[in-house]
C-alpha distance (Angstrom), angle and dihedral (degrees) to the residues before:
residue distance angle dihedral
M1 . . .
A2 3.77 . .
I3 3.78 122.5 .
Q4 3.78 127.1 -149.3
N5 3.82 120.2 -94.4
P6 3.81 96.1 17.8
P7 3.82 115.6 -148.6
V8 3.81 91.6 -123.2
S9 3.79 132.3 41.8
Q10 3.77 122.9 -93.5
T11 3.80 88.1 -119.6
R12 3.80 93.2 60.7
S13 3.80 92.0 46.8
F14 3.78 89.9 48.4
S15 3.82 90.6 49.7
T16 3.80 91.7 53.9
V17 3.79 92.8 54.2
F18 3.77 97.5 44.7
L19 3.81 92.4 47.3
I20 3.80 93.1 57.9
E21 3.81 88.5 42.3
M22 3.81 88.9 51.2
W23 3.81 91.7 55.7
E24 3.79 91.7 44.0
R25 3.80 89.3 53.9
F26 3.82 88.3 47.2
G27 3.79 88.4 60.8
Y28 3.79 97.4 41.0
Y29 3.79 98.5 47.2
G30 3.79 92.9 40.4
M31 3.79 86.2 59.3
Q32 3.82 93.8 41.7
A33 3.81 92.1 53.9
L34 3.80 90.1 62.9
I35 3.80 108.4 24.7
V36 3.84 99.2 90.1
Y37 3.82 90.9 42.6
Y38 3.82 88.6 48.1
M39 3.78 91.8 55.0
V40 3.83 94.3 44.0
Q41 3.81 100.6 38.8
R42 3.81 103.1 28.1
L43 3.81 104.0 29.8
G44 3.81 97.6 30.2
F45 3.81 97.9 -122.9
P46 3.83 117.0 164.1
D47 3.81 114.7 -119.1
D48 3.78 96.0 -101.8
K49 3.81 94.1 51.4
A50 3.82 93.4 46.2
N51 3.82 91.1 48.5
L52 3.80 93.4 49.9
V53 3.82 96.7 42.7
W54 3.80 91.7 51.1
S55 3.81 92.7 42.2
A56 3.81 90.6 50.3
A57 3.82 89.3 49.1
A58 3.81 90.3 48.6
A59 3.80 89.5 49.4
L60 3.81 91.4 52.5
I61 3.80 90.6 44.8
Y62 3.80 89.3 55.9
V63 3.81 96.5 38.6
A64 3.81 94.7 52.7
P65 3.85 94.4 69.7
A66 3.82 89.3 69.1
I67 3.80 86.9 75.1
G68 3.80 95.9 31.9
G69 3.80 91.6 58.5
W70 3.81 91.1 54.5
V71 3.82 91.1 47.1
G72 3.79 89.0 53.6
D73 3.79 95.0 45.6
K74 3.79 99.7 43.4
V75 3.82 113.0 12.5
L76 3.81 119.1 32.1
G77 3.81 104.4 3.1
T78 3.79 132.1 -98.9
R79 3.82 97.0 -96.8
R80 3.79 94.5 42.5
T81 3.81 94.6 47.8
M82 3.79 91.5 49.2
L83 3.82 91.1 55.1
I84 3.82 93.2 46.9
G85 3.80 89.0 51.2
A86 3.80 92.5 51.0
T87 3.81 90.5 51.3
I88 3.82 92.5 50.5
L89 3.80 90.3 48.4
A90 3.81 90.0 55.1
V91 3.82 88.5 53.8
G92 3.82 91.2 49.8
Y93 3.80 94.1 53.3
A94 3.79 90.3 44.3
L95 3.82 89.3 56.0
M96 3.80 90.0 53.6
A97 3.80 87.5 54.4
V98 3.83 90.7 63.7
P99 3.86 106.8 105.5
G100 3.78 116.9 -117.6
E101 3.79 145.2 91.7
S102 3.81 100.1 -115.0
V103 3.80 111.3 138.6
G104 3.80 90.7 -164.5
F105 3.80 91.4 54.7
L106 3.82 89.6 51.1
Y107 3.80 90.2 53.6
F108 3.82 90.4 49.2
A109 3.83 92.3 50.6
L110 3.80 90.5 48.8
G111 3.82 88.1 50.2
V112 3.81 89.9 56.8
I113 3.81 89.4 49.9
V114 3.81 89.7 50.8
V115 3.82 92.0 55.6
G116 3.81 93.8 43.5
N117 3.78 92.9 50.4
G118 3.79 91.0 46.6
L119 3.78 90.9 59.1
F120 3.81 96.2 39.2
K121 3.78 109.0 40.8
P122 3.83 106.3 57.6
N123 3.78 93.3 41.3
A124 3.80 95.1 52.0
G125 3.82 89.4 52.3
N126 3.79 92.0 44.7
L127 3.81 91.0 53.8
V128 3.81 89.7 56.4
R129 3.79 88.8 50.6
K130 3.80 90.3 52.8
I131 3.81 91.8 50.8
Y132 3.84 94.3 49.1
D133 3.77 112.7 30.0
G134 3.80 124.8 149.0
D135 3.79 126.7 34.9
D136 3.81 109.8 73.8
S137 3.80 99.3 -143.0
K138 3.80 92.4 46.9
I139 3.80 92.0 49.4
D140 3.81 88.4 54.1
S141 3.81 89.7 48.0
A142 3.81 92.8 47.3
F143 3.79 94.1 51.9
T144 3.81 91.5 43.9
I145 3.81 91.2 54.3
Y146 3.82 88.5 44.5
Y147 3.79 89.0 51.9
M148 3.81 90.0 50.5
A149 3.79 94.0 47.7
V150 3.78 96.1 52.1
N151 3.81 90.5 48.8
I152 3.79 88.4 66.7
G153 3.80 87.2 72.3
S154 3.79 94.5 47.5
T155 3.82 92.2 47.9
I156 3.78 92.8 54.6
S157 3.80 95.1 44.2
M158 3.82 95.3 46.0
L159 3.79 89.0 54.5
L160 3.80 94.8 39.8
T161 3.80 106.3 44.5
P162 3.86 96.9 53.8
W163 3.81 89.4 48.4
I164 3.83 91.6 49.1
K165 3.80 90.4 48.3
D166 3.81 92.6 52.3
Y167 3.82 94.8 41.9
V168 3.81 96.2 49.4
N169 3.81 92.5 43.1
A170 3.80 90.8 51.8
K171 3.82 95.1 44.8
Y172 3.82 102.5 38.1
G173 3.82 105.4 16.2
H174 3.81 124.0 -161.7
E175 3.86 88.8 103.7
L176 3.81 89.4 -83.6
G177 3.80 90.9 141.2
W178 3.80 92.2 78.8
H179 3.78 91.8 57.1
A180 3.81 94.4 42.2
A181 3.81 88.1 56.1
F182 3.81 92.0 50.8
A183 3.82 89.0 48.9
V184 3.81 88.9 58.3
C185 3.81 88.3 55.9
A186 3.82 89.5 56.1
F187 3.81 90.5 47.9
G188 3.82 89.9 54.9
L189 3.82 91.1 58.7
L190 3.81 90.4 50.0
V191 3.81 89.9 53.1
G192 3.80 90.2 49.6
L193 3.79 92.9 50.8
T194 3.79 91.7 48.2
N195 3.79 91.0 50.4
Y196 3.82 91.3 50.7
L197 3.80 91.8 51.3
V198 3.80 89.6 54.3
M199 3.84 92.4 49.2
R200 3.80 99.1 34.0
H201 3.82 93.7 114.4
T202 3.83 88.9 71.1
M203 3.82 90.1 63.9
R204 3.80 102.1 46.2
H205 3.81 92.6 102.3
I206 3.84 94.9 44.6
G207 3.80 123.2 78.2
S208 3.79 144.4 64.4
A209 3.81 129.0 -60.7
P210 3.86 96.5 -88.7
D211 3.82 89.3 57.2
E212 3.80 88.5 67.8
K213 3.82 92.4 58.3
P214 3.83 131.9 66.8
V215 3.79 116.8 -90.9
H216 3.81 111.6 -82.9
A217 3.82 104.3 -135.2
G218 3.80 94.0 -155.1
K219 3.79 93.8 51.8
L220 3.81 91.5 45.5
G221 3.80 91.0 50.7
A222 3.79 91.7 48.5
V223 3.80 92.6 50.7
L224 3.81 92.5 48.7
G225 3.82 92.1 45.2
I226 3.78 92.8 50.9
G227 3.80 87.7 45.4
V228 3.83 90.9 58.3
L229 3.80 90.5 51.3
A230 3.80 89.5 48.2
V231 3.82 90.4 54.4
F232 3.81 92.0 57.4
A233 3.81 91.8 41.6
S234 3.82 90.5 52.4
A235 3.81 91.5 49.0
Y236 3.81 89.6 51.6
V237 3.81 91.9 50.3
L238 3.83 91.3 50.6
A239 3.81 91.2 50.6
H240 3.82 93.4 52.8
E241 3.80 117.4 54.2
S242 3.80 95.5 -166.9
V243 3.81 91.3 52.8
A244 3.82 90.4 49.2
R245 3.78 91.4 52.8
I246 3.81 93.4 49.2
F247 3.80 90.7 47.3
V248 3.80 94.1 51.3
Y249 3.80 94.3 47.4
A250 3.81 91.1 46.3
A251 3.81 88.9 51.6
G252 3.80 88.9 55.5
V253 3.78 91.6 53.9
V254 3.81 90.3 47.9
V255 3.82 92.7 51.6
L256 3.79 91.9 51.4
G257 3.80 89.3 47.1
I258 3.79 91.3 51.1
F259 3.80 92.2 51.1
A260 3.81 91.3 47.1
Y261 3.82 91.4 49.5
L262 3.80 95.0 47.0
I263 3.79 92.9 45.7
S264 3.80 92.3 49.2
R265 3.81 93.5 46.4
S266 3.80 98.3 39.7
E267 3.78 125.6 101.3
R268 3.79 116.3 -94.6
S269 3.80 91.4 -109.9
E270 3.83 90.1 57.1
R271 3.80 99.2 45.1
A272 3.82 100.1 81.5
G273 3.80 91.6 51.4
L274 3.81 92.5 49.9
I275 3.81 92.4 49.3
A276 3.81 89.7 49.5
A277 3.81 89.4 50.7
L278 3.83 90.1 51.0
V279 3.82 92.9 52.2
L280 3.80 92.0 49.3
T281 3.81 92.0 44.7
V282 3.82 90.2 55.6
Q283 3.81 88.8 51.8
T284 3.80 88.9 50.2
V285 3.81 89.7 56.3
F286 3.79 89.4 59.9
F287 3.80 91.5 46.7
F288 3.80 94.3 54.9
I289 3.80 91.0 55.0
F290 3.81 85.4 64.9
Y291 3.80 92.2 40.8
Q292 3.81 94.0 54.9
Q293 3.81 89.8 63.1
M294 3.81 89.5 74.5
S295 3.80 92.9 70.8
T296 3.83 95.9 33.8
S297 3.82 124.5 28.2
L298 3.82 96.2 13.1
N299 3.79 91.1 45.5
L300 3.82 92.4 52.9
F301 3.82 90.2 42.2
A302 3.81 88.7 57.6
L303 3.81 89.6 50.6
R304 3.80 95.3 51.9
N305 3.79 109.6 22.9
V306 3.81 110.8 26.5
N307 3.81 124.0 89.3
P308 3.83 105.6 -129.5
S309 3.81 91.6 -147.9
F310 3.81 119.9 101.2
D311 3.80 110.1 -151.1
I312 3.82 134.4 171.3
F313 3.81 120.0 -164.9
G314 3.78 90.6 -20.1
F315 3.81 95.0 -49.2
H316 3.80 116.3 121.4
L317 3.82 114.3 -131.8
W318 3.80 107.6 173.0
N319 3.81 145.3 -45.2
W320 3.79 126.3 -115.4
A321 3.77 129.5 -158.4
P322 3.85 111.9 -115.8
A323 3.83 92.3 -111.9
Q324 3.81 90.7 56.1
F325 3.81 93.2 66.0
Q326 3.82 89.0 79.7
S327 3.80 87.9 67.5
F328 3.80 89.1 73.8
N329 3.80 86.3 75.9
P330 3.83 96.1 64.4
I331 3.83 91.7 34.4
W332 3.79 90.9 58.7
I333 3.80 90.9 43.4
F334 3.78 89.5 53.7
I335 3.82 90.1 51.2
L336 3.80 97.4 44.0
S337 3.83 101.2 38.9
P338 3.82 99.1 75.7
L339 3.81 89.9 46.5
L340 3.79 91.7 53.9
A341 3.81 92.2 43.6
F342 3.82 89.1 53.6
I343 3.81 91.1 49.9
Y344 3.82 91.8 48.4
N345 3.81 93.0 49.8
A346 3.82 93.2 45.4
A347 3.79 91.6 49.6
G348 3.81 90.7 48.1
R349 3.82 92.8 50.8
N350 3.81 90.3 51.2
G351 3.79 93.3 48.8
K352 3.81 91.9 -112.1
D353 3.79 99.9 110.7
I354 3.82 110.4 176.9
S355 3.79 109.6 -126.0
I356 3.79 119.4 -121.2
A357 3.82 88.7 -124.2
T358 3.83 90.1 58.4
K359 3.80 90.6 48.4
F360 3.79 89.7 51.8
A361 3.84 91.2 54.0
L362 3.81 91.7 49.5
G363 3.80 88.9 46.7
F364 3.80 93.3 57.0
A365 3.81 90.0 49.3
A366 3.81 89.6 54.5
V367 3.81 91.5 48.4
A368 3.81 90.3 51.5
L369 3.81 90.2 52.4
G370 3.80 90.6 50.6
F371 3.79 93.5 54.8
F372 3.79 92.5 45.2
I373 3.82 87.2 55.4
Y374 3.81 90.1 52.7
S375 3.81 90.2 47.5
W376 3.81 90.0 57.4
A377 3.82 91.1 57.5
D378 3.80 93.6 106.7
H379 3.84 89.9 63.5
F380 3.81 88.9 65.0
A381 3.79 97.1 39.7
V382 3.80 130.1 118.0
A383 3.81 114.7 -165.5
G384 3.81 89.7 -15.2
K385 3.83 95.7 -50.6
T386 3.81 115.9 112.2
S387 3.79 128.0 -155.4
S388 3.79 116.8 -81.6
W389 3.81 88.1 -130.9
V390 3.81 89.3 71.2
M391 3.80 86.9 67.4
V392 3.81 92.1 46.7
W393 3.79 95.0 56.1
G394 3.79 94.8 35.6
Y395 3.79 90.6 54.7
G396 3.82 89.4 45.6
A397 3.79 93.2 59.7
S398 3.81 93.6 39.9
S399 3.81 91.6 49.5
L400 3.80 91.6 52.0
G401 3.78 87.1 53.7
E402 3.79 90.2 49.0
L403 3.80 91.9 54.0
L404 3.78 91.9 49.4
V405 3.82 94.2 48.1
S406 3.80 115.2 18.3
G407 3.80 93.6 25.7
L408 3.80 89.5 60.9
G409 3.79 97.2 40.0
L410 3.79 93.2 96.6
A411 3.81 90.5 43.2
M412 3.80 87.9 53.7
I413 3.82 89.9 57.0
A414 3.81 90.7 46.4
R415 3.81 91.3 50.2
Y416 3.80 102.6 43.9
V417 3.82 107.5 24.9
P418 3.84 123.2 79.5
E419 3.80 112.7 -110.4
R420 3.80 93.3 -118.2
M421 3.84 88.1 63.2
G422 3.80 94.7 40.8
G423 3.79 102.8 108.4
F424 3.78 94.6 39.2
M425 3.80 93.9 47.4
M426 3.81 91.0 48.1
G427 3.78 85.1 55.8
A428 3.82 91.9 49.0
Y429 3.80 89.2 51.1
F430 3.80 89.9 54.8
V431 3.82 90.4 48.6
A432 3.79 89.4 57.0
S433 3.80 89.3 48.1
G434 3.81 90.3 50.5
I435 3.79 92.8 52.1
S436 3.79 90.6 54.6
Q437 3.83 91.9 46.7
Y438 3.80 88.2 61.7
L439 3.80 91.6 45.0
G440 3.81 86.5 50.9
G441 3.80 88.7 57.6
L442 3.79 90.1 53.6
V443 3.81 89.2 51.2
A444 3.83 91.1 48.0
N445 3.79 89.2 56.0
L446 3.80 88.5 67.2
A447 3.81 83.4 76.6
S448 3.81 97.4 42.9
V449 3.80 109.9 142.9
P450 3.83 117.0 -142.5
Q451 3.80 111.9 -117.4
D452 3.81 92.0 -118.4
I453 3.84 93.0 59.9
T454 3.81 111.8 83.7
N455 3.82 103.1 146.8
P456 3.85 108.8 108.5
V457 3.80 90.4 -148.0
Q458 3.81 87.7 63.5
T459 3.82 96.3 42.9
M460 3.83 96.0 47.9
P461 3.86 97.0 75.2
I462 3.81 90.7 45.8
Y463 3.81 90.5 61.3
T464 3.82 99.7 36.3
S465 3.81 90.8 52.0
L466 3.81 90.4 57.0
F467 3.81 92.9 44.8
A468 3.81 92.0 52.2
K469 3.81 90.8 51.4
L470 3.81 89.7 50.0
G471 3.80 90.1 50.6
W472 3.81 91.0 56.3
A473 3.81 89.5 44.5
G474 3.82 87.6 54.9
I475 3.81 89.7 53.7
A476 3.82 89.6 51.8
C477 3.82 91.1 50.8
T478 3.81 89.8 49.8
L479 3.80 91.5 53.9
I480 3.81 91.5 48.0
A481 3.82 91.2 49.5
L482 3.81 90.1 50.7
A483 3.81 90.8 48.6
V484 3.81 93.2 57.0
L485 3.83 94.2 47.4
P486 3.84 94.0 97.9
L487 3.82 90.3 52.4
M488 3.81 91.0 47.8
R489 3.80 92.1 50.0
K490 3.81 89.9 52.5
L491 3.82 93.6 47.7
S492 3.79 92.5 45.5
A493 3.81 91.7 50.3
Q494 3.81 91.0 50.5
H495 3.80 90.9 47.8
Q496 3.81 93.0 50.3
A497 3.78 92.2 46.1
H498 3.80 90.5 58.7
N499 3.81 95.9 40.5
K500 3.79 105.7 45.2
A501 3.78 90.8 123.7
T502 3.80 91.1 65.6
D503 3.80 95.1 50.3
A504 3.81 97.4 84.9
P505 3.83 110.7 140.2
L506 3.79 118.3 -96.0
P507 3.80 125.3 -148.5
T508 3.79 114.6 -101.6
I509 3.77 119.9 -98.9
G510 3.77 92.3 -103.4
S511 3.83 95.9 53.5
E512 3.78 122.8 108.3
Q513 3.79 118.2 -150.8
């Protein structure tokens, strides 16, 4: 819990959190860049199995924060839980670095990553909320800059880990490159933890009530013990597709039940904000179905149907490995984030703050454009291989949509949800995201390529057909988001009317006080 007149500036506290988040994203996205390829090329999985195993893992990775946020708020403390989660994540990536072809061991390592992320992710976001809490436009700006900063880590790792994999495989053989790349992901978490230890004094006044008390050995032991059980439970879910599907659908029912319970039991002044958060969370579910294509169908499309050569007017610039194309997502986010933050701040200063609901509608329109660009890939193809620039511009539009929807998801929680529910509701938001990640895997399987088809001319229409359908689905989501704008304006006005006392201006991210 924050105290008045903190001994360090908000900027320095903010920097400490986003630096450890940056290194955590370095590890996660370095692993994500390779994981589907690893299952298809190293372990021999068919497309549909690789898509579903990774999507189930992604769902668990996003569902776990629902519990981790509560642990941070009520049991161990927000700061403390975040650090424990980062340590467990480092162990998970280190396990993936162990050479071998055991599918069961892969599921176990992914289970460790699930538990680590569950403890880390909601508490890192909740710490940012506690640093910047109040003015709506500045909260949006803070989380947008935060989103940009952490994408530095994912950009570097998505470019680095595929290169390391290829280099080590070529130089040493025995498929050791895969495991060397995963080892780099573990190293990134160790760097992040070291950096936090050096800067930890900037966070002493930020956290939840348990952070202010000594560690309770019994509570710590219980959390770690339950975490071990959760690792084995996660591995079991990943190994059994039917169990994974039941789990994900049950999680959806639980999230809706939680929202219904909190809305019914909340004070009247809180109800409009919670309903607004529910509407936007449902929209986020649809967004992440699109988002999951980056690591599944788009990733495999880059492997089979994209020319790795970057050329301009006939001049060759460079080649990229197929797994590196995912890095265009964080690169575009890094480019677009400061522009959006500037627009948000300017609109706020002029009393024309753009509502989150409006940003969500614009975000879906951008996502639709991105998938239409991918669907046009066959018009630029030679012998079934399309131009690499199709991926550049497709990722540009999709990344703009991500910033407008997913990039503001945490800001939406910070704006509409009472502080006492902050950590738990951040967790519930991630559960909803996890559900849609699994649904995204099911959608990706519409473009699964049979293992006996290797000709890119034959695989191209399989992918472009799916991308065109997703483009039209994006248009439908845009129209739905526009249709609910009047309701969102009403709910937002009611929320602000009851919460004027909390709307005092905050200093900008760059200020030093």
